[in-house]
C-alpha positions, 0 to 999 in steps of 0.5 A, spaced: 677 629 675 678 624 680 681 626 687 687 621 687 691 623 692 689 619 698 690 613 693 697 615 692 698 616 699 696 608 700 699 605 695 706 609 697 705 606 704 704 599 702 710 599 697 714 602 703 711 596 708 713 591 702 720 594 701 722 595 709 723 587 710 728 587 705 735 588 707 739 593 703 746 591 700 748 585 696 747 577 696 753 573 699 757 570 693 757 563 696 749 564 696 749 567 689 753 561 687 749 556 690 743 559 686 747 559 679 750 552 679 743 548 678 741 553 672 749 552 669 748 544 670 742 544 667 744 548 661 750 544 660 746 538 660 741 540 656 746 543 650 750 536 650 757 538 654 761 544 656 764 545 649 757 547 646 755 551 652 762 555 651 761 555 643 754 558 644 756 563 649 762 565 645 757 566 639 753 570 643 759 575 645 761 576 638 754 578 636 754 583 641 760 585 639 765 583 645 
């Protein structure tokens, strides 16, 4: 069997280096809203208005049992 301990150590170091620059915690609510609004507008436009989006969302909710 191959000696894989050095490779595992290198991968762990790389993974730690990649995640070190991210801040832990949650995103600010205004940033999250700014990210979601363009998608919401696209969905409203694509599905023909707010009523259609609400109808689809409620149908999915019923299907999921909520």
